[in-house]
N, C-alpha and C positions, 0 to 999 in steps of 0.2 A: 298601611297592612292594621289600624284601628276598623276599617273596615269593613277587612275581612273575620276579626274576631267580630266585630255588629252582627257578619251577615247570617258567620256562624251558627252565635245565639240566637237568633233569629228562628232558623232552623231549628233548633230545637225546640223551642219551645211552641213552632208548627205543627213538632210530628203528632198521631195519633198517638193515642195511647191504648192499646185494649185492658181490660181489666174484668168485666160483667161478662157473667153467660146471662143469655135472654135464647126464652122458645119463643120468639117468633120476629117477625120485622115482619111493616111495610115495603121497607125497600133494603137492600144486599148493595152497600160502593162495594166492594171488591171480597176477591177470594185471598186466600191466606192459603198456599199449600208448601207442606212440613213432610219430612218424614218423624216417624215415629217417636224416634231419639227426642227432634227438637219440640214436638207436641207435650214431650213431658217433660221438658224446663218449667220456668216457674215466670224467671225471669228472661228475657229474649229478645233482640231488636232481629228485625228480619223487612225482605222486601215485600211489599204485595204484587197481585197480580194485573193491578195498573204502575209499579213501580213506585210507587210510594212507599218510604220506609214507615217501619210502624214500631212501637214499644208494645212488648205482651205483658203484663205483670199479674198473675193468678198466687194462690196458696199455695205455698208450699205444699208439692207431692199430689198436686190434680194433675188432672190430663185432658188435653184438650181431642177432644172424639172427630172422626171425620162427619164433617155436616153439622159441628156445632154455628151458632151465631156468636161470636163476641161482640156486645158495645165499648164502644171508647168515650172517652172524657165530653167529647165533643157530641152526641146522640148518636152518630155513628155506627153500621154491622156493617164486620166482617165477618165471610162464611171459612169455614176453618178445612180445609179436601185432603185428604190422607195422601201424600204423594209415592210415589210407586216405587219401591227400594228393592234393593237385592234379599229376597229370602226365597225359603224352601219350601215349600207341597210336600207336605211328613201324607203316606195312603198306605194299608193295610192291604190283607186279604179276609182279615176277618175283624170286627170291634173287638174283641181283642188282642189282637196284636196290638192292636194300635192303640187301645188301652195302656199295655205293657210299655209302649215308648213316650206315651206322656206322660207314667210314669218316671220314667226313666231323665225326660226332662224334667220333672218336677226336681228331681231329687236332687238336680243337679239346679236347679233355683233359676231355669232359662225360660223366658216369658215365652208362654205360645198362644196363637191364636188356633180358637177353636171353629170347626168350620162342620158338613153337614159330608164324614167319613172322610176329614180332612183333617191332621194339624197345618197349621202354616207360623212357621220359626226365622229371624235373622240366618244371614248365610255365615255358614259357620264350619269347614271342614272335621275341623274334631267331631264333631253333634253329627252330623254325616254318617260317620263312617261309624259312627257307634250304632244306628237309627237304622243304616242299613245290615250291619252285624246285628240287628237285634229282627230281621226280615223285614223293616219297608222299603219300598221303591221313594225314592225322594227324589224329588223335580228342582231345580233351578225356576224359577222366574219373578219377574219386577211383578210385584203386586202390592197393592196399599197392605200396610199393618198396623192391625187391631190387638194388640192382647189382651186377657184377660187380664182382668185389674186384678182381682186373687180375692180372700176369704175375707181377709178385712183392707182391699180396698173401694168400700160400698157398692158392693157389686151384689150382696147379700141384705134381708130382709128379715126382719124379727113381726112378731104379729104386732099392729099397731100403726107402725111406720110406716108415711109418708113413701112408697117408695116409687123415683121414678126408673128403669131401666137405663138412659143415658146422660145417668151422672155423670159427668165429664168431671167435674169438681171436685168428684172425690178423693176422701184422701186415699195413698195408697204409701205404704211404709218402707223407706228408705234405705235402712236397716230395724229387721228381724230380728231379735233373738232367740235362739234357737234351744230348746230348756232337754234336757236330757236327764233320765232317770238317777243318772251318780251326781247329778249339783245338787248342792247343801242347799236345803231348804233354807 
């Protein structure tokens, strides 16, 4: 039994730990294919495309995006790949109708990916019924899901900021207080 415990400890020591986003790499060791739900976790244990287990440790509220490169504690670099997952593609006959659908999704704090003439959301039958009631065509599809990070997620820019449009380690608030006019000051 002591030998088995020793092997387990050795495995923990040698597991690759990813913790730093890098812009480029001379060599990519493997790919880490994850659905969005796991790419937004800051602590994660997963298996890479080469079969090796990996631990991911990022800043809380950060999101790993498709194509990102993460460097491990030993210098190896792994490419993040957005897995195909069950989604709905939302399309409308007019830009106004699509904007109306986006408004109602936002009003329900639903994560949505914006595309050229379409929205993409995670599969949800209640939202599907609502969108169809608004006149949208809702089509089920397996696709990578890359929702907008939101106004507070680092996707906006202020004058003088160094803006990088694909900054996946920008914080995204997990809980955001909604202020109402009737709230005491």
